[in-house]
Structures are given as structure tokens and as C-alpha cells.
C-alpha positions as CSV (number, residue, x, y, z in Angstrom):
1,M,164.9,58.1,-24.2
2,I,162.3,57.3,-21.3
3,A,161.8,60.5,-18.5
4,I,161.1,58.4,-15.0
5,V,159.3,61.0,-13.3
6,D,161.1,61.6,-9.9
7,V,158.3,62.4,-7.1
8,C,160.8,61.2,-4.3
9,S,158.5,57.5,-4.5
10,G,160.1,54.6,-2.4
11,N,159.9,52.1,-5.8
12,L,161.4,54.9,-8.7
13,R,165.0,52.6,-8.9
14,S,162.9,49.1,-9.5
15,V,161.7,51.2,-11.7
16,Q,164.3,52.0,-13.4
17,R,165.5,48.4,-13.2
18,G,162.5,47.5,-14.8
19,L,162.9,49.2,-17.6
20,L,166.7,48.8,-18.4
21,H,165.9,45.1,-18.3
22,A,163.2,45.9,-20.9
23,G,165.4,47.5,-23.0
24,G,164.5,50.6,-22.4
25,E,166.9,54.0,-22.8
26,V,166.0,55.7,-19.5
27,V,167.0,59.0,-17.6
28,V,166.2,59.7,-13.8
29,T,164.9,63.3,-13.7
30,R,163.3,66.1,-12.0
31,D,163.4,68.6,-15.2
32,A,160.5,69.6,-16.2
33,D,162.3,70.8,-19.5
34,V,163.4,66.9,-19.6
35,V,159.9,66.0,-19.4
36,R,159.1,68.1,-21.8
37,R,161.6,66.1,-24.1
38,A,161.7,62.8,-23.8
39,D,159.8,60.5,-25.7
40,K,157.9,58.4,-23.3
41,I,157.0,59.2,-19.8
42,V,157.1,56.9,-16.7
43,V,155.4,58.5,-13.6
44,P,156.4,56.1,-10.9
45,G,155.1,56.4,-7.1
46,Q,154.3,55.5,-3.5
47,G,153.3,58.7,-1.2
48,A,151.4,61.3,-0.7
49,F,149.1,62.1,-3.4
50,G,149.6,65.1,-5.6
51,L,152.6,66.7,-8.4
52,A,152.9,70.5,-7.1
53,D,156.6,70.9,-6.1
54,G,157.0,74.4,-7.6
55,R,158.8,73.1,-10.4
56,G,156.7,72.7,-13.2
57,L,156.3,69.6,-13.1
58,D,152.3,68.8,-12.8
59,Q,152.0,71.9,-16.1
60,A,155.2,69.7,-18.2
61,L,153.4,65.9,-17.7
62,R,150.0,68.2,-19.3
63,D,151.4,69.4,-21.7
64,A,153.3,66.0,-23.4
65,I,149.9,64.3,-22.9
66,A,148.4,66.7,-24.6
67,R,150.8,66.1,-27.2
68,G,150.3,62.3,-27.7
69,V,153.6,61.9,-25.4
70,P,153.4,57.7,-24.5
71,Y,152.6,58.3,-20.3
72,L,152.8,55.0,-18.1
73,G,151.8,55.8,-14.6
74,I,152.1,53.4,-11.5
75,C,150.3,53.9,-8.4
76,L,151.1,57.3,-7.4
77,G,151.1,58.2,-11.2
78,L,148.1,56.7,-11.8
79,Q,146.3,58.5,-9.1
80,V,147.8,62.1,-9.9
81,L,146.1,61.6,-13.7
82,F,142.4,62.5,-11.3
83,E,140.4,65.7,-10.3
84,A,141.1,64.9,-6.6
85,S,142.2,62.8,-3.5
86,E,140.8,62.6,-0.7
87,E,144.2,62.4,0.3
88,S,145.3,65.5,-1.1
89,P,142.0,67.6,-2.8
90,G,142.6,69.5,-6.3
91,A,146.2,68.9,-6.8
92,G,146.1,66.2,-9.4
93,L,146.6,66.8,-13.0
94,G,142.5,66.4,-13.8
95,I,143.8,64.9,-17.3
96,F,140.4,62.3,-16.6
97,G,137.8,63.6,-14.7
98,G,137.3,61.4,-11.3
99,R,138.6,61.5,-7.8
100,V,140.7,58.8,-5.3
101,V,139.5,57.5,-2.8
102,K,140.8,56.1,0.5
103,F,139.6,52.7,1.1
104,T,137.3,51.9,4.3
105,A,139.8,49.5,7.0
106,S,138.3,47.1,8.7
107,A,138.4,43.7,10.7
108,Q,137.8,42.2,6.8
109,L,139.3,45.0,4.9
110,K,143.2,45.8,5.9
111,V,144.6,49.1,5.0
112,P,146.2,49.2,3.3
113,H,145.9,46.9,0.5
114,I,149.6,45.0,0.3
115,G,149.4,41.8,-1.3
116,W,149.0,39.9,-5.0
117,N,145.7,40.0,-6.6
118,V,144.0,38.7,-9.6
119,V,143.2,41.7,-11.8
120,T,140.6,41.1,-14.5
121,E,140.4,42.4,-18.7
122,T,138.0,45.2,-19.0
123,R,138.9,45.4,-22.0
124,P,141.2,44.5,-24.0
125,D,145.0,46.8,-24.8
126,P,148.0,45.8,-26.0
127,L,149.7,46.7,-22.6
128,S,147.5,45.0,-20.9
129,D,148.0,41.8,-23.2
130,G,148.5,38.5,-21.3
131,V,147.7,40.4,-17.5
132,D,143.7,38.8,-18.1
133,G,143.5,36.7,-15.2
134,E,147.2,36.8,-13.6
135,R,148.2,37.8,-10.1
136,L,150.0,41.5,-9.9
137,Y,151.6,43.5,-6.7
138,F,149.4,46.2,-4.9
139,V,150.9,48.2,-2.3
140,H,148.1,51.8,-1.1
141,S,145.6,52.7,0.7
142,Y,143.5,54.5,-2.2
143,Y,142.2,53.7,-4.9
144,A,141.2,55.5,-8.2
145,A,136.9,55.9,-8.9
146,P,136.6,57.3,-12.7
147,A,133.8,59.1,-13.4
148,D,134.1,57.7,-17.0
149,R,134.3,54.1,-16.7
150,S,135.0,53.4,-20.2
151,I,139.3,54.7,-19.1
152,V,139.0,51.8,-17.0
153,A,141.4,48.8,-18.8
154,L,141.5,46.4,-15.7
155,E,139.6,45.5,-12.4
156,T,140.6,43.4,-9.0
157,T,139.0,43.5,-5.8
158,H,139.8,44.4,-2.5
159,G,136.4,44.2,-0.3
160,A,135.1,45.7,-3.2
161,P,135.9,46.0,-7.5
162,F,137.5,48.9,-8.0
163,C,140.2,50.1,-11.0
164,A,143.8,47.7,-11.5
165,A,144.1,50.2,-14.6
166,V,142.6,52.6,-17.0
167,R,143.3,53.7,-20.2
168,R,142.9,56.6,-23.2
169,D,145.0,57.6,-26.1
170,N,148.2,57.7,-25.4
171,V,147.8,57.0,-21.6
172,F,147.9,54.0,-19.5
173,A,148.9,53.9,-16.0
174,C,148.2,51.1,-13.1
175,Q,147.2,50.7,-9.5
176,F,149.8,48.0,-9.4
177,H,153.8,47.7,-9.8
178,P,154.5,45.7,-12.6
179,E,158.0,46.4,-11.6
180,K,157.2,44.0,-8.4
181,S,155.2,41.9,-10.4
182,Q,157.5,39.6,-11.5
183,A,157.1,38.1,-15.2
184,V,154.2,39.5,-15.8
185,G,155.0,43.2,-14.9
186,L,158.1,43.1,-17.0
187,G,156.5,41.5,-19.8
188,L,154.1,44.8,-19.7
189,L,157.3,47.0,-18.8
190,R,158.4,45.4,-22.2
191,R,155.8,46.3,-24.5
192,F,155.8,49.6,-23.2
193,V,159.5,50.0,-24.4
194,E,158.8,48.3,-27.4
195,A,155.6,50.5,-28.6
196,A,155.9,53.0,-30.7
């Protein structure tokens, strides 16, 4: 069973449909106990940084990740893995060192960053197999700046290069939206569903 953690995000249903299309058995939940019992966890999100909601979801996610439960973070689901954000300092899960920072808007650089970007693989990974050089869909104003660059799995550019995905052990998280990235993104979701 794949628990899709409901953090009141705008893309919850499209992630659910994408995982169902990929053959996943999914449940959408805000219940920390359901998250703790899940075989896999997906945290999607479009919205404000942070998970401290009084329901204990933040600790349930930390516990599940520590036990080795496969975790897929999408957009906000990537950002909350870090220690802090310029959007809401101190609210991260602290799984990874580093911060989430805001793009600096200019005449040449639009914020939020919305649209299709080519990603570059920085290290091979089974989940991102086949996405190197492909265009994926992004919509965000903030991006992760990992303290440990070895966790960066994919990069892209918006004004300057930035982290498009991270991987360490059972955690894979991407800034782009695989559920909105057509066949390439749905392939990533399928590989997550099918992975042991």
C-alpha cells in the first residue's frame, strides 16, 4: 500500500491518478498511523513549506524514512526533507542538511519558475532511468540547496543550475512534477510503484 500524504496541496489528485495509472494501490491520508504502516510513501505538494500540522505527520515521516520505507517526494515533498526554508525557517524534516532558497526575480528571470526544463543526470539511479536529457514540468519559487552535493541525482537550470532531484538510500525526491510530465514522468512513477 502506498500512502499519499495529504498536505493540502494542489496536485494531490493528479499524483493519485498517476500512481493508480502506474498500477499502485494507493490511499490518500492525513493519518500519521496510516503513514507509519505504509509500504511506500509519496509526499506531493504545491504550497507553503512545512508539515508541522499538529497531527504528527512530520514525526511519522521521519520514523518511516529511518526504517527504510521507500519515500517519493514531489516538489514540496522534496523541500520538506531539508532543515529550513526561506519561506518558513525551521519547519523542515531535517533528513538532509541544507536549506530551501528563493529564486531571485529579474527582468531575465521569472519567478515562479513555471514550465518545461531539460534535466541532466548527475548520478545514475533506477527511478530516474531514462530521464537524462528529457524535458520535465516544474512550477515553484523555491529550490533546494543541499549541503551535501553527493545526494543530487538530477539538475536543471533556471538562471543558474539547481537541484532537480535528490537520492539517498530509500529517499528519492524531485522538484519537478512527474504526474504532469507526460510519459517520462509517468515512467518514473511506474518505476517507484514496481520497485521492491
